C-alpha positions as CSV (number, residue, x, y, z in Angstrom):
1,M,-39.3,-84.8,0.6
2,G,-38.7,-85.4,5.0
3,V,-36.5,-83.2,7.0
4,Y,-33.8,-84.9,8.8
5,F,-32.3,-84.0,12.2
6,L,-28.6,-85.2,13.3
7,V,-28.7,-85.9,16.8
8,P,-25.5,-87.6,18.0
9,G,-25.5,-90.4,20.4
10,E,-27.4,-90.5,24.0
11,D,-29.3,-87.8,22.9
12,A,-30.9,-89.2,19.9
13,R,-31.9,-92.4,22.2
14,E,-33.8,-89.9,24.5
15,L,-35.4,-87.9,21.8
16,K,-36.5,-91.2,20.4
17,E,-37.8,-92.5,23.7
18,S,-39.3,-89.1,24.5
19,V,-41.2,-88.9,21.6
20,T,-42.3,-92.0,21.4
21,A,-44.0,-91.9,24.9
22,K,-45.7,-88.8,23.9
23,F,-46.9,-90.6,20.8
24,I,-48.0,-93.6,22.0
25,S,-50.1,-91.0,25.4
26,W,-51.4,-89.2,22.5
27,P,-55.6,-90.2,22.3
28,T,-56.9,-91.3,19.3
29,S,-58.0,-88.5,17.4
30,V,-56.7,-86.2,14.8
31,G,-54.1,-84.8,17.3
32,G,-53.2,-88.7,17.3
33,V,-53.3,-88.4,13.4
34,F,-51.0,-85.7,13.0
35,A,-48.6,-86.7,15.8
36,A,-47.9,-89.9,13.8
37,F,-47.4,-87.7,10.7
38,C,-44.7,-85.7,12.3
39,F,-43.4,-88.3,13.8
40,L,-43.1,-90.1,10.8
41,T,-41.5,-86.6,8.6
42,L,-39.5,-84.8,11.3
43,V,-37.4,-88.0,13.0
44,P,-37.0,-90.5,10.7
45,A,-33.5,-91.1,12.0
46,V,-34.6,-92.3,15.6
47,G,-37.7,-94.0,14.9
48,D,-38.6,-94.7,11.1
49,T,-40.0,-98.5,11.4
50,I,-41.5,-98.1,14.9
51,G,-43.1,-94.5,14.1
52,R,-44.9,-96.1,10.9
53,L,-46.2,-99.1,12.9
54,L,-47.3,-96.8,15.7
55,A,-49.0,-94.8,13.3
56,A,-50.6,-97.8,11.4
57,A,-52.2,-98.9,14.5
58,I,-53.4,-95.8,15.7
59,L,-55.3,-95.7,12.0
60,G,-56.8,-98.9,12.4
61,V,-58.0,-98.0,16.1
62,S,-59.4,-95.0,14.6
63,L,-61.1,-96.9,11.8
64,L,-63.0,-99.6,13.8
65,T,-64.2,-97.1,16.3
66,S,-65.8,-95.3,13.5
67,L,-67.6,-98.7,12.6
68,R,-71.1,-98.9,14.3
69,I,-74.0,-101.9,14.5
70,L,-77.4,-101.1,15.0
71,L,-79.9,-103.5,15.6
72,E,-83.2,-104.1,13.2
73,Y,-85.2,-101.7,15.8
74,E,-82.9,-99.2,16.4
75,R,-81.7,-95.9,14.4
76,G,-78.8,-93.6,14.9
77,V,-79.1,-89.6,15.2
78,V,-75.6,-88.6,13.7
79,F,-74.1,-85.0,14.7
80,R,-71.4,-84.0,12.3
81,L,-69.2,-81.2,14.4
82,G,-72.2,-80.4,16.4
83,R,-74.8,-80.2,13.5
84,L,-77.6,-82.7,13.0
85,L,-77.0,-85.0,10.0
86,P,-80.5,-85.0,7.6
87,T,-81.0,-88.7,7.5
88,P,-80.4,-91.4,10.6
89,I,-78.2,-94.7,9.9
90,G,-79.0,-98.2,10.4
91,P,-80.1,-100.9,10.9
92,G,-76.7,-102.9,10.1
93,L,-73.4,-102.1,9.8
94,S,-72.7,-98.1,9.6
95,F,-69.6,-96.0,9.7
96,I,-69.3,-92.6,11.1
97,L,-66.4,-90.4,10.8
98,F,-64.8,-90.6,14.3
99,P,-64.0,-88.5,16.0
100,F,-65.9,-85.9,13.7
101,D,-69.4,-87.5,14.4
102,R,-71.3,-88.3,17.4
103,M,-74.3,-91.2,17.1
104,V,-77.2,-91.4,19.3
105,R,-79.2,-94.8,19.4
106,I,-82.9,-94.4,19.5
107,S,-85.2,-97.3,20.1
108,L,-88.3,-98.0,17.5
109,R,-89.7,-100.1,19.6
110,T,-93.1,-99.6,21.5
111,I,-92.1,-98.0,25.5
112,T,-94.4,-99.2,28.4
113,L,-94.4,-96.5,31.1
114,D,-95.9,-96.8,34.2
115,V,-97.7,-93.8,35.5
116,P,-97.1,-93.5,39.5
117,P,-100.0,-93.4,41.5
118,Q,-101.6,-89.7,41.8
119,D,-103.7,-88.0,44.1
120,V,-106.6,-87.1,42.2
121,I,-109.9,-84.8,43.9
122,T,-112.8,-85.7,41.4
123,K,-115.3,-83.0,40.0
124,D,-117.5,-84.3,43.3
125,N,-114.8,-83.7,45.7
126,V,-113.4,-87.6,46.7
127,S,-110.3,-88.3,47.1
128,V,-108.4,-91.2,45.5
129,K,-105.7,-92.6,44.1
130,V,-105.0,-93.2,40.5
131,N,-102.1,-95.2,38.5
132,A,-102.2,-95.8,34.6
133,V,-100.0,-97.4,32.1
134,V,-98.8,-95.4,28.8
135,Y,-97.7,-97.0,25.5
136,F,-95.7,-95.2,22.8
137,R,-92.9,-95.0,20.6
138,V,-90.5,-93.0,19.0
139,V,-91.8,-92.1,15.0
140,D,-89.1,-89.3,14.5
141,Q,-85.5,-89.9,15.8
142,Q,-84.5,-86.8,14.9
143,K,-87.2,-84.9,17.3
144,A,-87.1,-86.9,19.6
145,I,-83.3,-86.2,20.7
146,I,-83.2,-82.2,19.5
147,E,-86.5,-81.3,20.8
148,V,-86.4,-82.9,24.0
149,E,-83.5,-83.1,26.4
150,D,-85.2,-86.8,27.6
151,Y,-88.3,-87.7,25.8
152,I,-89.1,-90.6,28.1
153,Y,-88.6,-88.2,31.2
154,A,-90.9,-85.9,29.5
155,T,-93.7,-88.4,28.3
156,S,-93.9,-89.2,31.9
157,M,-94.3,-86.0,33.1
158,M,-96.6,-85.0,30.8
159,S,-98.8,-88.3,31.4
160,Q,-98.9,-87.6,35.2
161,T,-100.0,-84.0,34.8
162,T,-102.8,-85.1,32.1
163,L,-104.1,-87.8,34.5
164,R,-104.6,-85.4,37.2
165,S,-106.2,-82.8,34.8
166,V,-109.0,-85.4,33.4
167,L,-110.0,-87.0,36.2
168,G,-110.2,-84.0,38.0
169,Q,-113.1,-82.9,35.7
170,S,-115.1,-86.2,36.2
171,N,-117.3,-87.9,38.6
172,L,-116.5,-90.9,40.5
173,D,-119.3,-92.4,39.3
174,D,-118.2,-91.6,35.6
175,L,-114.3,-93.0,36.8
176,L,-115.4,-96.2,38.1
177,S,-118.3,-96.8,34.9
178,K,-116.8,-95.0,31.9
179,R,-113.3,-96.1,31.9
180,D,-113.0,-96.7,28.5
181,E,-114.2,-93.0,27.4
182,I,-111.7,-91.4,30.0
183,N,-108.9,-93.6,28.4
184,S,-110.0,-92.6,25.2
185,E,-109.2,-88.9,26.3
186,L,-106.3,-89.5,28.1
187,Q,-104.8,-90.7,24.9
188,R,-105.7,-88.0,22.7
189,I,-104.3,-85.2,24.8
190,I,-101.1,-86.9,25.4
191,D,-100.6,-87.7,21.7
192,T,-101.3,-84.0,21.1
193,Q,-99.0,-82.8,23.5
194,T,-96.1,-85.2,22.6
195,E,-96.3,-85.2,18.9
196,P,-93.5,-81.7,18.5
197,W,-91.5,-84.5,20.2
198,G,-91.7,-87.0,17.5
199,I,-93.9,-89.9,20.1
200,K,-96.5,-91.8,19.3
201,V,-98.8,-92.6,22.4
202,S,-100.8,-95.7,20.9
203,A,-102.7,-96.5,24.1
204,V,-103.9,-95.2,27.9
205,E,-105.1,-97.4,30.4
206,V,-106.3,-96.6,34.1
207,K,-105.3,-99.5,36.0
208,N,-105.9,-99.2,39.5
209,V,-108.5,-96.9,41.7
210,D,-107.6,-96.6,45.2
211,L,-110.9,-95.4,47.3
212,P,-110.6,-94.3,51.3
213,Q,-112.0,-96.7,53.6
214,E,-115.1,-94.8,54.4
215,M,-116.1,-94.2,50.6
216,Q,-115.8,-97.9,49.9
217,R,-118.6,-98.5,52.8
218,A,-120.5,-96.0,51.5
219,I,-120.4,-97.2,48.1
220,A,-121.2,-101.1,49.5
221,K,-124.3,-99.3,51.6
222,Q,-125.2,-97.8,48.3
223,A,-125.0,-101.2,46.5
224,E,-126.9,-102.8,49.0
225,A,-129.8,-100.5,49.3
226,E,-130.2,-100.8,45.2
227,R,-129.8,-104.2,45.4
228,E,-132.7,-104.3,48.0
229,R,-135.1,-102.2,46.1
230,R,-134.4,-104.2,42.5
231,S,-135.7,-107.5,45.0
232,K,-138.9,-105.7,46.3
233,V,-139.8,-104.5,42.3
234,I,-139.3,-108.0,41.1
235,H,-141.6,-109.4,44.2
236,A,-144.0,-106.8,43.5
237,E,-144.2,-107.5,39.5
238,G,-144.6,-110.9,40.4
239,E,-147.7,-110.3,42.9
240,F,-149.2,-108.0,40.2
241,Q,-148.6,-110.9,37.7
242,A,-150.2,-113.5,39.5
243,A,-153.2,-111.4,40.7
244,Q,-153.7,-110.8,36.8
245,R,-153.3,-114.0,36.0
246,L,-156.2,-114.7,38.5
247,Y,-158.5,-112.8,37.5
248,E,-158.3,-114.2,33.6
249,A,-158.6,-117.5,35.0
250,A,-161.9,-116.1,37.1
251,N,-163.4,-114.8,34.3
252,V,-163.0,-118.0,32.3
253,M,-164.3,-120.0,35.5
254,S,-167.1,-118.0,35.6
255,Q,-168.3,-118.8,31.9
256,N,-168.8,-122.0,32.9
257,P,-169.8,-123.2,36.3
258,I,-168.4,-127.1,36.1
259,S,-165.0,-125.6,35.8
260,L,-165.1,-124.3,39.0
261,Q,-166.2,-127.7,40.6
262,L,-163.5,-129.6,38.8
263,R,-161.0,-127.2,40.0
264,Y,-162.0,-127.7,43.5
265,L,-161.8,-131.6,42.7
266,Q,-158.3,-131.3,41.9
267,T,-157.4,-129.1,44.6
268,L,-158.6,-131.8,47.0
269,V,-156.8,-134.6,45.1
270,E,-153.6,-132.5,45.4
271,V,-154.1,-132.0,48.9
272,A,-155.1,-135.6,49.5
273,G,-151.7,-136.9,48.7
274,D,-150.2,-135.5,51.7
275,R,-151.1,-138.0,54.3
276,S,-149.1,-135.8,56.9
277,S,-151.9,-133.6,57.3
278,T,-155.3,-133.6,58.1
279,T,-157.7,-132.2,55.5
280,I,-161.2,-131.0,55.9
281,F,-163.3,-129.6,53.1
282,P,-166.8,-128.5,53.1
283,I,-169.6,-129.6,51.6
284,P,-172.0,-127.8,49.4
285,I,-175.4,-127.5,50.8
286,D,-177.4,-128.3,47.4
287,I,-176.0,-131.7,48.3
288,I,-177.4,-132.2,51.5
289,T,-180.8,-129.9,51.2
290,P,-182.9,-132.9,49.4
291,L,-182.3,-134.6,52.6
292,L,-183.2,-132.2,55.0
293,K,-186.5,-131.9,53.2
294,S,-187.2,-135.6,53.3
295,L,-186.6,-135.5,57.3
296,E,-189.2,-132.6,57.6
297,K,-191.6,-134.4,55.8
298,K,-191.3,-137.5,57.8
């Protein structure tokens, strides 16, 4: 049963316009629905049809604002009157009780976080600049919202501090040569620190290590000296192997003197092939000995 007020003449028109203006300016909330109810029940004489149409429009807008569409890689964390609902919603079309509910969207895709260059002093007191990249994703949507204010910013800060801490305990040679071990250690530490936030760190990769110019020249000299040492060692090993082979060949030739003579003739053939040079070869004394004896007899 409604309550009717009899308002004569111009006063009724003014009351209708003022109430209608206030009703239209009321936000689409519980207050708006309550105002619509009051308008329909208290002032039917001045705007029964218009009030019902406006109430129906507000209810329709409220229903539309209560619908949410979440993509396949998204989930919605819902707060009802400030309290967290136990189960996230989505994907697809979801319904919340507007304005009692507030929804926060969370993406489940892997996030690539670029860690800016960090000034690091290694264990052997070398100053370097190191940057890295972190791959992580949200595995617990509720923890990512209620346990930390901004999980992306928090993960970035944790990655920077962990990068400086781990590399500060490593030598420069380990930083340049044992990159896989350092990456695994960084991933393990950051994953452990961000686990209470519902974050899973899948990989951490150190990208660039910027060395000072003096250190680059020192490393270049060290590499040059190392290569020179290797070349001398290889040359000495070649000489040793050649001498060992000559020793073995001399032992073989000593067993048969004819082999030495054949080797001598073979060497002459090889030398005679080059016509641009003059070849002088000795004659064994055994060949001319009979000739000398015959000359002495005469």
